[in-house]
MIDOSE-1310 file (N, C-alpha, C; in nm, 2 decimals, decimal comma, always signed):
residues 252
mrvc	+0,82/+1,44/-2,81/+0,70/+1,37/-2,82/+0,69/+1,35/-2,97; +0,66/+1,21/-2,99/+0,62/+1,19/-3,13/+0,47/+1,18/-3,15; +0,40/+1,24/-3,23/+0,25/+1,25/-3,24/+0,20/+1,17/-3,36; +0,13/+1,05/-3,34/+0,11/+0,98/-3,45/-0,05/+0,97/-3,47
ifss	-0,11/+1,00/-3,57/-0,27/+1,00/-3,59/-0,31/+0,90/-3,68; -0,40/+0,85/-3,63/-0,45/+0,72/-3,72/-0,61/+0,72/-3,77; -0,64/+0,67/-3,87/-0,78/+0,68/-3,90/-0,89/+0,60/-3,83; -0,84/+0,50/-3,75/-0,94/+0,42/-3,68/-0,89/+0,39/-3,56
kddl	-0,97/+0,33/-3,47/-0,92/+0,28/-3,33/-0,84/+0,16/-3,33; -0,89/+0,09/-3,44/-0,81/-0,07/-3,46/-0,65/-0,02/-3,51; -0,65/+0,06/-3,58/-0,51/+0,10/-3,65/-0,43/+0,16/-3,54; -0,52/+0,25/-3,47/-0,44/+0,31/-3,35/-0,39/+0,21/-3,25
gfha	-0,48/+0,11/-3,20/-0,43/+0,02/-3,13/-0,33/-0,09/-3,17; -0,34/-0,10/-3,29/-0,25/-0,20/-3,35/-0,09/-0,14/-3,32; -0,08/-0,01/-3,40/+0,02/+0,05/-3,39/+0,10/+0,07/-3,25; +0,02/+0,12/-3,18/+0,06/+0,14/-3,01/+0,12/+0,01/-2,98
afig	+0,04/-0,10/-3,01/+0,10/-0,23/-2,96/+0,22/-0,27/-3,02; +0,24/-0,23/-3,15/+0,34/-0,28/-3,24/+0,47/-0,21/-3,17; +0,46/-0,07/-3,16/+0,58/+0,01/-3,13/+0,62/-0,05/-2,98; +0,53/-0,07/-2,91/+0,54/-0,12/-2,75/+0,59/-0,27/-2,77
arki	+0,57/-0,35/-2,84/+0,63/-0,47/-2,86/+0,79/-0,45/-2,88; +0,80/-0,39/-3,00/+0,95/-0,36/-3,04/+1,03/-0,34/-2,92; +0,96/-0,23/-2,84/+1,05/-0,19/-2,72/+1,08/-0,29/-2,62; +0,97/-0,38/-2,60/+1,00/-0,49/-2,51/+1,08/-0,59/-2,55
lsai	+1,07/-0,63/-2,69/+1,16/-0,71/-2,75/+1,32/-0,70/-2,76; +1,32/-0,54/-2,76/+1,48/-0,48/-2,76/+1,51/-0,50/-2,61; +1,44/-0,49/-2,51/+1,46/-0,47/-2,39/+1,53/-0,62/-2,35; +1,47/-0,73/-2,37/+1,49/-0,86/-2,38/+1,60/-0,92/-2,42
eqkg	+1,64/-0,85/-2,55/+1,73/-0,89/-2,64/+1,86/-0,82/-2,55; +1,86/-0,71/-2,50/+1,96/-0,65/-2,45/+1,99/-0,70/-2,29; +1,88/-0,73/-2,22/+1,92/-0,75/-2,08/+1,85/-0,89/-2,03; +1,77/-0,96/-2,10/+1,74/-1,08/-2,07/+1,58/-1,07/-2,02
sasi	+1,53/-0,96/-2,02/+1,41/-0,94/-1,93/+1,34/-0,79/-1,96; +1,22/-0,79/-1,94/+1,17/-0,63/-1,96/+1,06/-0,60/-1,84; +1,06/-0,49/-1,81/+0,94/-0,43/-1,70/+0,85/-0,34/-1,78; +0,74/-0,35/-1,78/+0,64/-0,27/-1,82/+0,54/-0,21/-1,73
ilat	+0,45/-0,13/-1,77/+0,34/-0,07/-1,71/+0,21/-0,08/-1,79; +0,11/-0,12/-1,76/-0,02/-0,13/-1,81/-0,12/-0,06/-1,75; -0,21/+0,02/-1,85/-0,32/+0,07/-1,78/-0,45/+0,04/-1,83; -0,56/+0,09/-1,78/-0,68/+0,02/-1,82/-0,77/+0,14/-1,90
gtsq	-0,91/+0,10/-1,89/-0,99/+0,20/-1,95/-1,04/+0,16/-2,08; -1,13/+0,25/-2,15/-1,18/+0,22/-2,29/-1,08/+0,24/-2,37; -0,99/+0,33/-2,34/-0,88/+0,36/-2,44/-0,77/+0,26/-2,46; -0,78/+0,17/-2,39/-0,67/+0,07/-2,41/-0,74/-0,07/-2,46
feml	-0,85/-0,07/-2,50/-0,93/-0,19/-2,54/-0,85/-0,27/-2,67; -0,83/-0,18/-2,77/-0,76/-0,21/-2,89/-0,62/-0,23/-2,90; -0,56/-0,15/-2,81/-0,41/-0,19/-2,79/-0,38/-0,30/-2,71; -0,47/-0,33/-2,61/-0,43/-0,46/-2,54/-0,46/-0,59/-2,63
kalv	-0,59/-0,57/-2,69/-0,63/-0,68/-2,79/-0,51/-0,72/-2,90; -0,43/-0,62/-2,94/-0,33/-0,63/-3,03/-0,20/-0,67/-2,96; -0,19/-0,62/-2,84/-0,06/-0,66/-2,77/-0,04/-0,81/-2,73; -0,17/-0,87/-2,69/-0,17/-1,03/-2,64/-0,14/-1,09/-2,77
amdi	-0,18/-1,05/-2,86/-0,15/-1,13/-2,99/+0,00/-1,12/-3,06; +0,07/-1,02/-3,02/+0,21/-1,02/-3,04/+0,30/-1,14/-3,00; +0,40/-1,15/-3,07/+0,49/-1,27/-3,06/+0,58/-1,23/-2,94; +0,58/-1,22/-2,82/+0,64/-1,17/-2,71/+0,68/-1,30/-2,61
pwek	+0,81/-1,31/-2,56/+0,84/-1,41/-2,47/+0,78/-1,34/-2,34; +0,65/-1,37/-2,30/+0,59/-1,30/-2,16/+0,67/-1,36/-2,05; +0,71/-1,48/-2,07/+0,77/-1,55/-1,93/+0,90/-1,45/-1,89; +0,94/-1,36/-1,99/+1,06/-1,28/-1,95/+1,00/-1,13/-1,91
vdvf	+0,90/-1,12/-1,89/+0,83/-0,98/-1,87/+0,76/-0,97/-1,75; +0,78/-0,86/-1,66/+0,74/-0,82/-1,54/+0,64/-0,70/-1,58; +0,53/-0,69/-1,51/+0,43/-0,62/-1,55/+0,37/-0,54/-1,40; +0,37/-0,41/-1,41/+0,33/-0,32/-1,30/+0,19/-0,25/-1,34
hlde	+0,12/-0,26/-1,24/-0,04/-0,20/-1,27/-0,02/-0,04/-1,24; -0,10/+0,04/-1,31/-0,07/+0,16/-1,32/-0,17/+0,24/-1,19; -0,30/+0,20/-1,19/-0,36/+0,26/-1,07/-0,50/+0,17/-1,06; -0,56/+0,20/-0,94/-0,69/+0,12/-0,89/-0,75/+0,22/-0,80
yvgi	-0,88/+0,18/-0,80/-0,97/+0,26/-0,71/-0,94/+0,21/-0,55; -0,95/+0,29/-0,46/-0,95/+0,24/-0,31/-1,07/+0,19/-0,29; -1,09/+0,07/-0,23/-1,22/+0,00/-0,18/-1,29/-0,10/-0,25; -1,23/-0,08/-0,39/-1,32/-0,19/-0,49/-1,26/-0,32/-0,49
pinh	-1,34/-0,43/-0,47/-1,28/-0,57/-0,48/-1,26/-0,62/-0,61; -1,21/-0,71/-0,64/-1,15/-0,75/-0,75/-1,29/-0,80/-0,85; -1,38/-0,84/-0,79/-1,50/-0,89/-0,85/-1,59/-0,77/-0,91; -1,57/-0,65/-0,87/-1,65/-0,53/-0,92/-1,62/-0,51/-1,06
kasf	-1,74/-0,47/-1,15/-1,70/-0,45/-1,28/-1,60/-0,35/-1,32; -1,59/-0,25/-1,24/-1,49/-0,13/-1,26/-1,36/-0,16/-1,22; -1,34/-0,28/-1,13/-1,19/-0,33/-1,09/-1,09/-0,33/-1,21; -0,98/-0,25/-1,19/-0,90/-0,25/-1,28/-0,81/-0,40/-1,28
rkyl	-0,80/-0,44/-1,16/-0,75/-0,59/-1,15/-0,83/-0,68/-1,24; -0,97/-0,68/-1,23/-1,04/-0,75/-1,30/-1,03/-0,72/-1,46; -1,01/-0,61/-1,49/-0,99/-0,57/-1,62/-0,86/-0,63/-1,68; -0,76/-0,61/-1,61/-0,63/-0,65/-1,65/-0,63/-0,82/-1,62
kekf	-0,69/-0,87/-1,55/-0,66/-1,01/-1,53/-0,74/-1,06/-1,67; -0,86/-1,03/-1,70/-0,94/-1,08/-1,80/-0,89/-1,04/-1,94; -0,83/-0,91/-1,96/-0,77/-0,86/-2,08/-0,65/-0,87/-2,12; -0,55/-0,93/-2,02/-0,42/-0,94/-2,05/-0,37/-1,08/-1,99
verv	-0,37/-1,09/-1,86/-0,31/-1,19/-1,78/-0,36/-1,34/-1,83; -0,49/-1,34/-1,85/-0,57/-1,47/-1,89/-0,54/-1,51/-2,03; -0,49/-1,39/-2,10/-0,46/-1,44/-2,25/-0,32/-1,47/-2,27; -0,22/-1,41/-2,20/-0,07/-1,46/-2,21/-0,03/-1,56/-2,15
knvr	-0,11/-1,58/-2,03/-0,10/-1,69/-1,96/+0,03/-1,70/-1,86; +0,13/-1,68/-1,95/+0,27/-1,70/-1,90/+0,37/-1,57/-1,87; +0,30/-1,47/-1,81/+0,38/-1,36/-1,80/+0,47/-1,37/-1,68; +0,58/-1,34/-1,64/+0,66/-1,37/-1,55/+0,62/-1,33/-1,41
sfhy	+0,55/-1,20/-1,40/+0,51/-1,15/-1,29/+0,40/-1,04/-1,31; +0,32/-1,03/-1,24/+0,22/-0,91/-1,25/+0,19/-0,86/-1,12; +0,20/-0,73/-1,10/+0,21/-0,66/-0,95/+0,07/-0,58/-0,95; -0,02/-0,66/-0,90/-0,16/-0,57/-0,92/-0,16/-0,48/-0,79
ingd	-0,22/-0,39/-0,79/-0,25/-0,29/-0,67/-0,38/-0,34/-0,62; -0,38/-0,38/-0,48/-0,49/-0,45/-0,44/-0,55/-0,30/-0,36; -0,65/-0,27/-0,44/-0,72/-0,13/-0,38/-0,83/-0,16/-0,28; -0,84/-0,28/-0,24/-0,91/-0,31/-0,10/-0,85/-0,36/+0,00
apdi	-0,72/-0,33/-0,01/-0,60/-0,40/+0,10/-0,66/-0,33/+0,24; -0,64/-0,39/+0,35/-0,70/-0,33/+0,46/-0,61/-0,20/+0,51; -0,48/-0,21/+0,49/-0,41/-0,09/+0,50/-0,35/-0,04/+0,37; -0,42/+0,09/+0,32/-0,37/+0,10/+0,18/-0,26/+0,17/+0,19
qket	-0,18/+0,24/+0,28/-0,05/+0,29/+0,28/+0,05/+0,18/+0,27; +0,04/+0,06/+0,35/+0,13/-0,04/+0,35/+0,12/-0,08/+0,20; +0,01/-0,08/+0,14/-0,01/-0,14/+0,00/+0,08/-0,07/-0,08; +0,05/+0,07/-0,08/+0,15/+0,17/-0,17/+0,29/+0,16/-0,14
arls	+0,32/+0,13/-0,02/+0,46/+0,10/+0,00/+0,53/-0,01/-0,03; +0,43/-0,12/-0,02/+0,48/-0,24/-0,09/+0,52/-0,24/-0,25; +0,41/-0,18/-0,30/+0,43/-0,16/-0,45/+0,55/-0,07/-0,48; +0,56/+0,05/-0,42/+0,68/+0,12/-0,43/+0,80/+0,06/-0,42
alir	+0,82/-0,02/-0,32/+0,95/-0,10/-0,30/+0,98/-0,19/-0,42; +0,90/-0,22/-0,48/+0,89/-0,34/-0,60/+0,93/-0,27/-0,71; +0,87/-0,16/-0,74/+0,92/-0,08/-0,87/+1,03/-0,02/-0,87; +1,07/+0,03/-0,74/+1,22/+0,09/-0,72/+1,32/-0,01/-0,76
kvei	+1,30/-0,14/-0,77/+1,42/-0,24/-0,79/+1,43/-0,25/-0,93; +1,34/-0,19/-1,03/+1,36/-0,21/-1,17/+1,35/-0,08/-1,25; +1,41/-0,10/-1,37/+1,37/+0,01/-1,47/+1,26/-0,03/-1,56; +1,15/+0,05/-1,58/+1,06/+0,02/-1,67/+1,10/+0,07/-1,81
dvaf	+1,09/-0,04/-1,88/+1,11/-0,02/-2,02/+1,00/+0,05/-2,11; +0,90/+0,02/-2,07/+0,76/+0,06/-2,17/+0,65/+0,09/-2,06; +0,59/+0,21/-2,08/+0,49/+0,23/-2,01/+0,36/+0,26/-2,10; +0,26/+0,18/-2,09/+0,14/+0,20/-2,19/+0,03/+0,26/-2,10
igig	+0,01/+0,38/-2,15/-0,08/+0,47/-2,06/-0,20/+0,54/-2,17; -0,27/+0,59/-2,09/-0,37/+0,70/-2,15/-0,40/+0,83/-2,11; -0,45/+0,91/-2,14/-0,48/+1,04/-2,06/-0,64/+1,05/-2,05; -0,67/+1,11/-1,94/-0,82/+1,13/-1,90/-0,89/+1,26/-1,98
engh	-1,02/+1,28/-1,98/-1,09/+1,39/-2,04/-1,03/+1,51/-1,95; -1,01/+1,51/-1,82/-0,96/+1,63/-1,75/-0,82/+1,64/-1,77; -0,75/+1,57/-1,86/-0,59/+1,58/-1,89/-0,53/+1,50/-1,77; -0,58/+1,42/-1,70/-0,50/+1,34/-1,58/-0,40/+1,23/-1,68
iafn	-0,31/+1,18/-1,60/-0,21/+1,06/-1,65/-0,22/+0,99/-1,52; -0,25/+0,86/-1,53/-0,29/+0,76/-1,43/-0,41/+0,82/-1,38; -0,43/+0,85/-1,23/-0,52/+0,91/-1,17/-0,47/+1,05/-1,09; -0,36/+1,09/-1,17/-0,33/+1,23/-1,11/-0,40/+1,33/-1,19
dppa	-0,50/+1,37/-1,12/-0,59/+1,49/-1,18/-0,55/+1,60/-1,15; -0,57/+1,71/-1,22/-0,51/+1,85/-1,18/-0,58/+1,90/-1,06; -0,51/+1,96/-0,99/-0,35/+2,01/-1,02/-0,26/+1,88/-0,95; -0,19/+1,79/-1,04/-0,13/+1,68/-1,02/+0,00/+1,71/-0,94
dflt	+0,03/+1,62/-0,86/+0,18/+1,64/-0,80/+0,29/+1,58/-0,89; +0,37/+1,70/-0,94/+0,49/+1,67/-1,02/+0,59/+1,66/-0,95; +0,60/+1,65/-0,80/+0,72/+1,66/-0,72/+0,74/+1,56/-0,64; +0,64/+1,47/-0,60/+0,67/+1,36/-0,52/+0,75/+1,25/-0,57
dspy	+0,84/+1,20/-0,49/+0,92/+1,08/-0,55/+0,86/+0,95/-0,51; +0,77/+0,93/-0,44/+0,71/+0,81/-0,42/+0,63/+0,74/-0,55; +0,68/+0,63/-0,57/+0,63/+0,57/-0,70/+0,49/+0,55/-0,70; +0,44/+0,52/-0,59/+0,28/+0,48/-0,58/+0,21/+0,59/-0,47
ivvg	+0,10/+0,64/-0,50/+0,05/+0,75/-0,40/-0,11/+0,72/-0,39; -0,16/+0,77/-0,28/-0,31/+0,77/-0,27/-0,34/+0,91/-0,31; -0,45/+0,91/-0,40/-0,50/+1,04/-0,46/-0,65/+1,08/-0,46; -0,68/+1,18/-0,46/-0,82/+1,22/-0,46/-0,88/+1,21/-0,61
ldea	-1,01/+1,21/-0,64/-1,04/+1,18/-0,79/-1,13/+1,32/-0,78; -1,13/+1,39/-0,87/-1,19/+1,51/-0,90/-1,34/+1,49/-0,97; -1,42/+1,58/-0,96/-1,55/+1,55/-1,04/-1,55/+1,52/-1,16; -1,47/+1,59/-1,24/-1,46/+1,55/-1,39/-1,43/+1,41/-1,41
crrq	-1,31/+1,35/-1,35/-1,28/+1,21/-1,36/-1,39/+1,14/-1,30; -1,45/+1,16/-1,20/-1,56/+1,06/-1,15/-1,70/+1,06/-1,25; -1,70/+1,19/-1,31/-1,81/+1,17/-1,42/-1,78/+1,10/-1,56; -1,63/+1,09/-1,58/-1,59/+1,03/-1,69/-1,60/+0,87/-1,67
qvre	-1,60/+0,83/-1,55/-1,61/+0,69/-1,51/-1,75/+0,64/-1,52; -1,85/+0,74/-1,51/-2,00/+0,70/-1,52/-2,03/+0,70/-1,65; -1,98/+0,81/-1,75/-2,02/+0,80/-1,88/-1,96/+0,67/-1,97; -1,87/+0,62/-1,91/-1,79/+0,51/-1,98/-1,87/+0,38/-1,94
gwfa	-1,94/+0,41/-1,84/-2,04/+0,28/-1,81/-1,98/+0,18/-1,70; -1,88/+0,24/-1,61/-1,83/+0,15/-1,52/-1,91/+0,16/-1,38; -1,97/+0,28/-1,36/-2,06/+0,31/-1,24/-2,18/+0,34/-1,29; -2,29/+0,33/-1,20/-2,42/+0,40/-1,23/-2,43/+0,52/-1,21
svsd	-2,36/+0,59/-1,11/-2,38/+0,73/-1,06/-2,26/+0,79/-1,03; -2,25/+0,91/-1,02/-2,10/+0,98/-0,98/-2,09/+0,94/-0,82; -2,19/+0,92/-0,74/-2,20/+0,89/-0,60/-2,14/+0,76/-0,58; -2,15/+0,67/-0,69/-2,09/+0,53/-0,67/-1,94/+0,52/-0,70
vpsh	-1,88/+0,60/-0,76/-1,73/+0,63/-0,80/-1,67/+0,65/-0,68; -1,55/+0,56/-0,63/-1,48/+0,60/-0,51/-1,43/+0,74/-0,51; -1,40/+0,80/-0,40/-1,33/+0,93/-0,41/-1,19/+0,93/-0,42; -1,14/+0,82/-0,37/-0,99/+0,78/-0,39/-0,94/+0,67/-0,47
avsm	-0,82/+0,68/-0,51/-0,75/+0,57/-0,58/-0,60/+0,55/-0,55; -0,54/+0,46/-0,57/-0,40/+0,45/-0,56/-0,35/+0,48/-0,72; -0,27/+0,56/-0,71/-0,22/+0,57/-0,86/-0,04/+0,58/-0,86; +0,00/+0,55/-0,98/+0,14/+0,57/-1,00/+0,17/+0,72/-1,00
svkq	+0,28/+0,77/-0,95/+0,31/+0,90/-0,94/+0,34/+0,98/-1,12; +0,34/+1,09/-1,11/+0,37/+1,13/-1,23/+0,55/+1,11/-1,27; +0,61/+1,15/-1,17/+0,75/+1,11/-1,16/+0,79/+0,97/-1,21; +0,71/+0,87/-1,14/+0,73/+0,74/-1,18/+0,71/+0,71/-1,31
imrs	+0,60/+0,76/-1,35/+0,57/+0,75/-1,50/+0,67/+0,80/-1,59; +0,71/+0,91/-1,56/+0,83/+0,98/-1,66/+0,96/+0,90/-1,63; +0,97/+0,82/-1,54/+1,09/+0,76/-1,53/+1,10/+0,64/-1,63; +1,01/+0,60/-1,67/+1,01/+0,50/-1,79/+1,09/+0,53/-1,93
ksii	+1,15/+0,43/-1,97/+1,24/+0,45/-2,06/+1,15/+0,50/-2,20; +1,05/+0,44/-2,20/+0,97/+0,47/-2,34/+0,82/+0,48/-2,30; +0,73/+0,57/-2,35/+0,58/+0,58/-2,30/+0,51/+0,57/-2,43; +0,40/+0,49/-2,43/+0,31/+0,48/-2,54/+0,18/+0,52/-2,47
ctvp	+0,14/+0,66/-2,53/+0,02/+0,68/-2,47/-0,11/+0,68/-2,59; -0,19/+0,59/-2,55/-0,30/+0,57/-2,64/-0,45/+0,65/-2,64; -0,47/+0,75/-2,70/-0,59/+0,84/-2,67/-0,70/+0,84/-2,80; -0,79/+0,74/-2,80/-0,88/+0,76/-2,91/-1,02/+0,87/-2,85
derk	-1,10/+0,87/-2,94/-1,24/+0,93/-2,94/-1,24/+1,08/-2,91; -1,35/+1,13/-2,96/-1,37/+1,25/-2,98/-1,38/+1,33/-2,83; -1,43/+1,28/-2,74/-1,44/+1,33/-2,60/-1,30/+1,36/-2,55; -1,20/+1,29/-2,61/-1,06/+1,32/-2,55/-1,00/+1,45/-2,64
amav	-1,08/+1,51/-2,71/-1,02/+1,62/-2,80/-0,95/+1,75/-2,74; -1,03/+1,78/-2,62/-0,98/+1,88/-2,56/-0,84/+1,85/-2,48; -0,83/+1,72/-2,40/-0,73/+1,64/-2,34/-0,60/+1,65/-2,43; -0,65/+1,61/-2,56/-0,52/+1,60/-2,65/-0,47/+1,75/-2,70
emal	-0,56/+1,84/-2,70/-0,51/+2,00/-2,73/-0,45/+2,05/-2,59; -0,48/+1,98/-2,48/-0,42/+2,01/-2,35/-0,25/+1,97/-2,37; -0,27/+1,84/-2,42/-0,13/+1,76/-2,38/-0,03/+1,86/-2,49; -0,07/+1,87/-2,60/+0,01/+1,93/-2,70/+0,05/+2,09/-2,69
hapi	-0,05/+2,17/-2,64/-0,04/+2,31/-2,65/-0,03/+2,37/-2,51; -0,10/+2,32/-2,40/-0,11/+2,38/-2,27/+0,04/+2,39/-2,20; +0,08/+2,49/-2,16/+0,19/+2,52/-2,07/+0,21/+2,38/-1,97; +0,34/+2,34/-1,97/+0,38/+2,23/-1,87/+0,36/+2,27/-1,74
spea	+0,24/+2,21/-1,69/+0,21/+2,24/-1,54/+0,13/+2,14/-1,48; +0,11/+2,15/-1,35/+0,04/+2,06/-1,26/-0,12/+2,05/-1,30; -0,17/+2,19/-1,36/-0,29/+2,21/-1,39/-0,34/+2,13/-1,53; -0,23/+2,10/-1,60/-0,26/+2,04/-1,72/-0,17/+1,91/-1,72
pcsi	-0,19/+1,80/-1,64/-0,09/+1,67/-1,62/-0,03/+1,61/-1,71; -0,13/+1,60/-1,84/-0,07/+1,52/-1,96/+0,04/+1,61/-2,05; +0,04/+1,75/-2,01/+0,11/+1,83/-2,08/+0,29/+1,78/-2,05; +0,29/+1,71/-1,93/+0,44/+1,68/-1,90/+0,49/+1,58/-1,99
lrsh	+0,41/+1,52/-2,07/+0,45/+1,42/-2,15/+0,53/+1,46/-2,25; +0,52/+1,60/-2,28/+0,62/+1,66/-2,40/+0,74/+1,67/-2,37; +0,79/+1,65/-2,22/+0,93/+1,67/-2,18/+0,99/+1,54/-2,19; +0,92/+1,43/-2,21/+1,00/+1,29/-2,21/+1,06/+1,27/-2,34
sdcy	+1,17/+1,21/-2,33/+1,26/+1,19/-2,44/+1,22/+1,08/-2,55; +1,14/+0,99/-2,51/+1,07/+0,90/-2,61/+0,94/+0,85/-2,56; +0,84/+0,94/-2,60/+0,69/+0,94/-2,58/+0,63/+0,94/-2,72; +0,54/+0,83/-2,74/+0,48/+0,84/-2,86/+0,32/+0,87/-2,81
fmvd	+0,27/+0,96/-2,90/+0,16/+1,02/-2,84/+0,06/+0,96/-2,97; -0,04/+0,86/-2,93/-0,10/+0,78/-3,04/-0,24/+0,83/-3,03; -0,29/+0,89/-3,15/-0,42/+0,93/-3,14/-0,51/+0,89/-3,25; -0,64/+0,88/-3,24/-0,70/+0,87/-3,38/-0,76/+1,02/-3,42
qmaa	-0,82/+1,02/-3,54/-0,86/+1,14/-3,60/-0,97/+1,23/-3,52; -1,05/+1,14/-3,45/-1,14/+1,21/-3,35/-1,09/+1,27/-3,26; -1,01/+1,22/-3,18/-0,93/+1,27/-3,06/-0,83/+1,38/-3,09; -0,81/+1,38/-3,23/-0,70/+1,51/-3,28/-0,79/+1,60/-3,35
skvi	-0,91/+1,61/-3,33/-1,00/+1,70/-3,42/-0,98/+1,85/-3,37; -0,93/+1,87/-3,27/-0,92/+2,02/-3,23/-0,77/+2,09/-3,27; -0,68/+1,97/-3,30/-0,54/+2,01/-3,33/-0,50/+2,00/-3,47; -0,57/+1,91/-3,55/-0,56/+1,89/-3,71/-0,68/+1,91/-3,80
kiaa	-0,64/+1,93/-3,93/-0,75/+1,93/-4,01/-0,73/+1,84/-4,14; -0,65/+1,73/-4,11/-0,62/+1,63/-4,21/-0,72/+1,52/-4,21; -0,72/+1,44/-4,30/-0,83/+1,31/-4,29/-0,74/+1,19/-4,33; -0,60/+1,18/-4,31/-0,53/+1,08/-4,35/-0,43/+1,06/-4,22
agii	-0,39/+0,92/-4,20/-0,31/+0,91/-4,09/-0,17/+0,95/-4,13; -0,11/+1,01/-4,03/+0,02/+1,05/-4,04/+0,09/+1,10/-3,91; +0,19/+1,16/-3,92/+0,27/+1,22/-3,81/+0,29/+1,37/-3,81; +0,28/+1,44/-3,70/+0,30/+1,57/-3,69/+0,40/+1,61/-3,59
C-alpha cells in the first residue's frame, strides 16, 4: 500500500484522480478499453470533480457502481445512482457503459445476480473507493465477509454506518436510513488491478489508523487494503492526524 498525505482536500482529490486517470489511459493503450469502479459519498466529491476534467476517452470506458441502498428510488437525495448520474455520467456524457445498481429492483437477488454476471466478464483496471468511519469498504461493515466469491451481495448496515449517513446529511434520522444495501463484495474489490482509496476529514482519522495498523481481519474491513499489490491510500492531513505528526504533503 502506498500512503499519500495531502494538505488539502482539493490536492487530495486532484492527485487521486490523476493517478487513476493514468491507470485508465494505460489500460486503454494496452487493450483498447478500460473498466473501472466508482464510489460515492462526501469523500469522493473532489476526486470526481477532478476526474471528469481529465482528458480521458470515456467512450472506451465501462463503469461499475460500487454500492446502493436497498429500496431507495433514483430520485431520493441519498440515491447513489442519482449522485453518480449527476456528478459523473452527465458530465462526461459519452461513457461507453455505466452499470448502475437498481436498489429498488422488485427482486433484489436477481439484481445482484445480473450485476455479478456482468462484472465477472471483465477485469477491473481501477477501483475508486473510500472507507467508512467504521472501517467499511463499500458497504461491507464489520465483521465483513472476506470469503464470499459473489461479486455483489446484499448486506445489513450497522448502527455506526447508518449514523454516518445522517451526519453527512443524506437522511434526517437513523430510522430513515435503509437497513440493507447492495454492495460489491470485498473479494471483488480486491480483484481490481489498482485501487485508489480517497479518505478526507478528521472524522475518518480512526478509520485511517485502523486501515494502517489494525490486524487484517473482518473486524477491520479496510485493513485488507494493505494486502493489495497496487493500492494508493490517499488521505488529507486531518484524516491522517492519528498516524502522523507532519504538516506537509508527503508519502509514508
